[in-house]
N, C-alpha and C positions, 0 to 999 in steps of 0.2 A: 659383450659387444663384439660383432663380427670383425675379423681383421680386414683392413683395407686391401683391396685387390684391384688390379688393372684388368679390364675386360679381356678375356682370352689369354692372359699372361701365363696361366698354368696349363690350360687345355689346348692352347694354340688356336682356339675358335673365336670368331667375332660374335660373342654372345649377345651384344646389344642389337646387332642386326637380326640375329635369330629371334630375339624377343619382339622386335618391331614387326617382323613378318608374321609371327604368331598372333600378335595383337590385331594386325590388319586382317588376318584370316578370321579371327573371332568377331571382328567388327562388320562383317558382310551384312548381317541383318539390319544394322544401323543404316548402311548405305541404301539398302533396298527400301527401307521406310522413307528415307529422304527423297528418293526418286519417285516413290509412290505419291508423296505429298506434292512434289512438283507437278506430277500428272494430274492430281486432283485440283490443284490451283488453276491449271489451264482449262480444265473442264468447267470449273466455276466461271471462269472468264467467258468461255464459249456459251454456256447456258445463259449468262447475264446478257450477252449480246443478242442471243436468240429472243429473250424476253423483251429487250428494248425494241427490236425490230417488230415484234408482234404487237407491242403497245403502239408503235407508230402506225401500223396498219389498222389497228383498232380505232385510233383517232381519225385517220383519213376516211375510214369506212363510215364512222358515225356522222361525219360531215355530210355524207350522201344519204343517210337513212333518216335524218331528223326531219320533222315536219317543216322546219324553216330552211331546208336546203334550197339554194337559190336557182332551181331549175326553171321556175316560172317567173323569175325577176324580169320585169320589162324596163326598157329605157325609152325615153322620149327625146327626140331630136328634131330640129328644124333644118331645112336646107340652107337657111341663112342665119347666122348667129347675131345675137344682140336684140332680137325682137320678142322672143318668147322662150321660156323654159318650162319644164314640167317633170313630174315624177309620176310613175305608174305603179299600181299595186298588182298583185297576182291575178286579180279579176279583170284587169284591163284586156281588151281584145286587140290583137295585132292588126294594125290598119294604117293606111296613109290617108290623111285628111287635109283639105285645103283650109287654111286659116288666114283671115284678113283682119288686122287690128285697125278698126276705124277710128276709135277714140279711147284714150286712157281715162280711167276714173281720176277725179281730182278731189282735193280737200279744200273746204271752204276757207278762204283767207280774207280777212278784213283789216282795215286800218282806220284810225280815227282822224279827226281834224287836229290842226295845231292848237295846243293848249299852253298858256303861259306857265312857266316853271312854278310860280308861286300860287297856282290855283288851289283853292280850298274846296274839298268835296263835302257834300252834306252826309249826315248819318242816315241810316235806313237799311233797306234790304233790296236785293235784286236776284234774278234767276237767269241761268244760262242753260239752254237746251240744245242737244244735238243727238239725233237719232233716238235711241231709247234711253238716253241718259239725261239727267237733270241735276243741276247743282243750285241749291238755294243758299244764298250767302248773306250773312248779316255784316254790316259795315258800320263802324263807330264814327266814321267821318275822318278827315285828315287830308294829307297831301297825295299827289299822284303816286308817289313811291309806296304809300300805305296801301293804296288800292292794288298796286302790283303785287305786294306781299300776300294780300288776301286771295288774289287770283291764283297765285302759285300754290298756296296752301290748300284751298278748297275747290279749285276748278281744274286741278291737274289731271283728273280722270277724263275730262272732256276736251280741254283746250290746252294750247301752249301759248303763253302770252309774253310780250316783250314791251319795254318802255324805252324809247329812243330819244335822245336829245338831238333835234334836227338843226338847231341853230343856237345862238347864245341865249335866246329868250324863250324858246318853245320846245315842247316835247310832244311825241305822238305815240299812242298805243297801237300795237299790232297784235291780232289774235288769229291763231290758226286752229281749225278743228283737227282733232286727232284721227277721226275716221273719214274714209273716202265716201263719195257718192252723194246724190241729191238728198237722200233721206237724212244725211248728217248735216244738213244746212243749219248754220248757227242762228238761234233765235234768242231774243233777250226780253225779259220782263223787267221794267225799270220804274216802278211806281213812285219812287222817291227822287228820281232824276239824277241818281249817282252817275250812271254811265253816260247820260246826256251831258252832264257837266264835264265829264272826262273826255268828251268829244267823240265817243264811239257811236252813239245812236241819236236819233231825233226824239220826237215826243213819244211817250209811252202809249201803247195800245193795251188796254186791260185784258187780263186773262178771261176767256169765256168760262161759264160755269161748267163744272165737271159732271159727268154722268155717273151715277151710283147704281151699280147692279148687284143686288143682294144675292149671296150664295144660298141656294135652296138645298138643304141637307135631306138625305134619305136615311133617317135614323134607324130604320129597320135593318140596315146592313152594317151598322157600326160594329167594329171589332177592336179588341185590345191590340196595342202596338208595342213591340219591344218589351215583352214580359220579363226578360232577364234583367232589364235595367229598371223598369217601373214596376216595383214589386206589389203595388196595390191594385194592379189592373184586374186581377182575377177575383177580387173580393166584391161580393154583390153590393155591399154598402158603399163602395167607392165607384159605382157605375156613373158614367156621364149622364147629366140630366139636360134634356132639350130646353131651350128658351125660344119659343116660337118656332119658326122654320129656318132661321139663319143665325141662331145663337146656341150656346151650350155652357153648362157649368161643369168645371173640372175640379175633382177633389185633388188633394196633395199626392204627389208621386204617382201620377197616372198619365197614360198616353193612349189616344184612340185615333183610329183611322175611320173617317166618315165619308161614305159615298155622297156625291152631289149630282144635281142635274148638270149636264154638260154646259160649260160656259166658255166662250171664246175670249182669248187674251188679245186685246187690241194694243195699238201703239201707245207707249208711255203709261200703260195701265199698271196698277199695283194692287196687291191684295192687302186689305186693311182689316185687322182683327181688333175690335174695340172692346175694352173692359167696361163693365157696367159701373156707373158712378157710385152705386151702393155696394159694390163688391167688397167682401171682407178683406181681401188682399189684392194688390196689383203688383205681381212680381216684376223685378227689374228686367228679367229675361223670360221669354216664352218660346217654346219650340213650335215652329210653324213650318209645315211642309205641304207640297202639292204633288199629285200625280197627274200627268198630262200625256196625251196621245201624240205619237210621232209616226213617221213612215216606217221606222225600224221597230215599232212597238211602244208599249207604255214605258215612260221614264218617270223618275221622281227627283225632287230637290227638297232638301230639308235644311233649315237654318235656325240657330238660336238668335232670336230677334230682341233687341233692346227696346224697352218701353219709352215712348215719347208722348208725354201727357196722356197716359193710359191707352195709347194706340200702338199696335205692332204692325209695321209695314214691310212687305216683301215686294220688291220690284220684279214681278213675274215676267214682264215684257222682255227683260234682258235674256231670258233663256227659253221662253215659251210663246213668243209672239206669233199670232195667227194660229195657235194651236188650242186644243180643247182641254180644260181642266176637268178631271173626272172624280178626284178624291181630295180631301183635305186631311192633313195630319196635325193634331194639336197635342202638345206635351207640356205638362206642368210638373217641373222637377222640384218645386218647393213643397213645404208641408201644409200650407194653407189652401183653402178653396178659392178659386177665381171664377167669377161670372163673366162670360164673354157674350154680351147681348146683341152684338151685330158683327157679322163677317161679310164683307162685300168687296167687289172689284171697283176700284176708283179709276175712271177713265177720263183723263183731261179732255177738255174741248180742243178743237183745232186752233192752236195758238198761232196768231199772226206775228206778234212781237213788235217791238219798236223798230222803226225804220233805221237801217244800217247806213251810216254816212258814206262809207267807201268800201266797195267790194273789190278786192284785188284779184282774187281767183274765185269764180263761181263754182259751186259744188256740182260735179257732173258724174254720171255713171259711166262705167266702161262700156264700150260698144264694139263688138267684134262679130265676124261671120264665120260659121263652121259649115263648110260645103255649101256656101251661099245663103245659109239660114242665119238671120241676124239674132244675136244674143246680147242681153245687157246684164251687167252685174254691178253692185255698188262697191267693188274693190278690184284692184289689179293683182292681188296676191292670193295664192292658195284657193283658186277657183276649182272646187271639187265636183260640182254637179253639172258641168257642161258636157263632159265626156265621161262615160262610165269608167270608174277605176283610175282616172287620171286627175292629177292636181296641176293646174296651170298657173303660171305667173306671167303677166303681160309686162313687157319692158318698154316698148316704144311703138308708136304707130307705124304701120307698114304702108308703102305706096303700091305694092303689088301683093297678090296672094302668096302665102308661104305654104310649103308642104311640111306637114307635121307627121313624122314617122313614129309610130308606136310599135316597137319590135321587142322580141325576147332578147334579153342580155345573155347571149350564148357564151361570152368569154368567161364569166364566172363559173358556169357549169363545166366548161372544158377544163378549166384550172383544177376544179375539184376532182374530175375523173382522172386527169393526168396524175395528180398527187396520189390518188388511190392506186392507180396502176404502178407507179414508181415504188410505192411502199410494198405492194404485193410482190413485185419482181425482186426487190431487195431481199425480202424474207425468203422467197423461194430459192434464189441464188445462194444465199448464205447457208440455208438448210442443206442444200445439196453439197456444198463445199465441206461442211463439217461432218457429213455422214458418208462421203465417198472416199475411197482409198486408191491412190496410184502406187502400185507396189515398188515402182522405181524411185519414188520420191518420198515414201513414208518416213516420218521422223522415227528414228531408233532411240529408245530410251536407255539403251546400254551403250557403253563406250569401251574401246579396247583397253584403255588404261584405268578403267573404272572411275574416272574423274566425273563429277556431277555434270550432267548435260544442261545447257540453258534451254529448257523446253519452251519457255515463253517465247524467246527470240526465234527458235526454230519453227515453232507453230505459226506465229504471226507472219513470218517470212514465207512460209510454205503452206498456208492454211488451205489452199486449193488441193493440196495433195495429202494433208496430214490425216484426215479422217478421224479427228480427235473424238468424235461421237459416232464413229462408224458402227452400224448395226443397231443403234438405239431405236427402239420401237416408237418412242415418243416423237422423235424427229421425223421418222418415216410416216407416222400417222398424220403429223402436221401437214406434210407435203401432199399426201394423198387426199386428205380432207379439203385442202385449199383447191386442188385441181377439180375435185368433184363439185364443190360449191360454185366455182367460177364457170363450169361447163354445163351445169344442170339447167333444166327448163323450169320456169316458174309461172304460176297462174297470173292472168291479166284480165282486167275488166274494162280497160279503156282502149279506144281505137286510135291508132293501130296497136295491135297487141304485141308489144315487145316482150318475148318470153325468155330469150337468151341474150348474153352479152354481145354476141356477134351481130345481132339485129341492129345494134347502135354503133357498130364499127370497132368493137373491142373483142379481140380474139387471140388465139395462140399463133396465128399466122394466116396468110392468104392461102388460097388453094394452090397446091404445088410447092408449098414451103418445105424446107428441109425437115425430114422426119425427126432427126435428133433435136432440132430446135423446138419442134412441137412437143416432143417428149419432155423437154425441160419445163414446160408449163408456163413460160414467161408470156405475159400479155402484151399485145401491141395495139396501138390506136390508129384507126384510119380517120384522121381528123375531119376530113370533108364529110364523111357519112355521119359522124357524131355531131358536127355543127348543124347539119340539116335537121337531124332528129331533135336536137335541143331547140332549134328555132321553131319547128313546126309542131312538135308533140312533146313538150316538156313534162306534162303530167304522166305520159306513158313511160318516160324514162324514170321518173320518180317511183312509179309503181314497180318497175323492174328491180330497183334496188331495195325498196321497202314498201310493202302493202299491208293494209289493215283488212283482213278477210272477215272479221266478225263484228266490225263497227264498234269496237270498244275504245277507239282513239289511241290504240297502241299497235305499232307495227309488229307483224308476226310472220311475214314471209318475204321472199325476195333474195337476190344475190347478197346484198349487204347484211341482211339479218342472218342468213346462213353462215357467212364468214365470221360475223361477230360471235355467234354461238359456238362455232368450231374453235376459235382461238382464245375463247374465254379462259380455259385452264392454263394457257401459256402466258397470260397477262396479269393474273392475280398475284399481288405482292406478298401476301401473307400465307395463304393456304393453297396456292396453285401448284400445278404439276412441276413447273420449272423451279419454283421456290423449294419444293420438296427435294428435287434433285440437288440443288445447291446446298441445302441443309444437310443432306446425306454426305456430300463430299466434304463439307466443313466438319462434320462429326468424324469422318475417317481421318482427316488431317489432325484433329484433336487427339484421337486415340493413338495415331502413329507418333505424334509429338510426345505423348506421355510415355509410350513404349521406349522411344529414343532416349528420353531423359533418364528413365530407369536403367536402360541398357548401358548408358554412358557411365553410370556408377559401377555397374558390373565390370566394364572394361578397365576402369581405374584399379579396381580390386584384383582383376585378373592379371594386369601388368605387374602389379606389386608382388603377387605370388610368384610369377615367372622370374622376376628379378631376384627374389629371395632364393628360389630353387637353384638358379644358375650361380648365385653367389655361393651357396652351400656346395655346389658341385665344384666350382673353382677352388674353394678352400680345401675340399676333400682331395682333389687332384694335386693341389700344392703340397698337402701333407704327405700324400703317398709318394710324390716325387722326392720330398725331403728324406723320407724313411729309406727309399730306394737308394738315394745318393749316399746316405749314411752307411747302409749295409755294403754298398759297393766299395766305398772308401775303406771301410773296416776290413773287408775281404782282401782288397789289394794290399793293404798295409801288413796284413797277416802273412801274405805270401812273401813279401819282401823280408819280413823278420825270419822266415824259415830259410 
């Protein structure tokens, strides 16, 4: 075991200080790796910020290149509020029109006579009709409250009813139609006198006989329908069999589309499919559909209809009134065969109905004038067919003509372009800051006392001078590509042909601007020019940012498309260029950290060896001094003895 010594006691040297300095000298690689890691960390932060700004530009640019970008959004306004409102789609034409609201549409409102509280109503049935809707209601008899319950349960799609106690002894029924207009006039069929006893109507007027119009099939054009669902369609033995000219037999799990002679759908008419009395099966539900012609082309409607006494009824007038039926679809999802021996259109006669006791508000159509031309509609709301591309809502009658202004909503487009320009400038400014170096202000990673520098603080406080990514080709390519994309000319097919951003008031500066500012590549907006372009030619602006040159419904050219394509490698989170740079820096940090950990073990061992060597040296010097002192003392004693 070595003897205990005090540092430098024998040699006269401060060996602890010598060892510390030798260890510090040996530890220089460790400090170099630590500083390199700090540098890599700030590079990661710089690249991450570059990616975030690139993603922001990507988002703002996509807002301009999508087919739903609001360049063509129109707004509708009147010179006086409270009379009319409206919404316009992209197809609406900018214009100013004179509107005069002569009369609003009204809902039919009626009231009954006073009826004693204890009135008992007879059992039976009655019907309520309004426009294309009809409610047939069975009533078991009872009090006024019982009738009110029935009306609420079975008439709620047509009317809103109330029962009011007007004095201590009497009640009154009030009924409001749910739909506007003359065509929604309330009519009542009351063969059993239920509504008459309730004070609503007078004597009943019988319903006139209905007109039955048989559907004439063209069986030569019959085709299977929905083969993926009805698997027996393609089997010859499961083919549909005609029954005369207006009937057909369907096998199980089959569906067929059958052309018909064109038949017009009239008011209150319904399509009735009647099962033959001797049919093997009468399924609870049968699929029934129709194809009908509209101004926009052929449309279809299909329903699973419940059987009522062997009859399947579809109220076609609710969706195809005054239109022509061209095809019928029949589908039997059951296993058994069903014979449908009659398919016809049931057209009720013109119903007069029982006399109404008291009409509070008569049903009226809306009447208004557009540039002096009188227009009538059976509603006040969502009037879409008076002005192309515009939906109108009438609020109240006007005493003088109003001016309706249909104009492009430029504010939304201006906001989108401003957001794009701001995002573009932020990315360009930041890219220049991190790639440029001011030699007088550059952050120095070394320090005089070799103490670790706070690179993060230095960088973020002086980022305009730090040049942390100075000379990096990726950043330089980003800036050059953005400048090229924003200054390039693009093809245009709409007039006027906006081919460059400066055509719509977006440029790097006006004529005569400072050359340094122009070189920076920052975009500026002349809002007056942009506002006029958006108002007068929104589609030309849309095409400048994104155009479809090959008609494949995908944008493939324009300023926005070019910028999106250029910054794509900088925005990808997993395999993009910036992600690769960050991953490389992270790998370097990991390798340096491993080296540092291994080297710290070496320093511990190195210091231990130095201490042992200096301990041995001190011990050796101490022994030599002891021997020297012994010899000296012996020699001196010998001389004294002589």
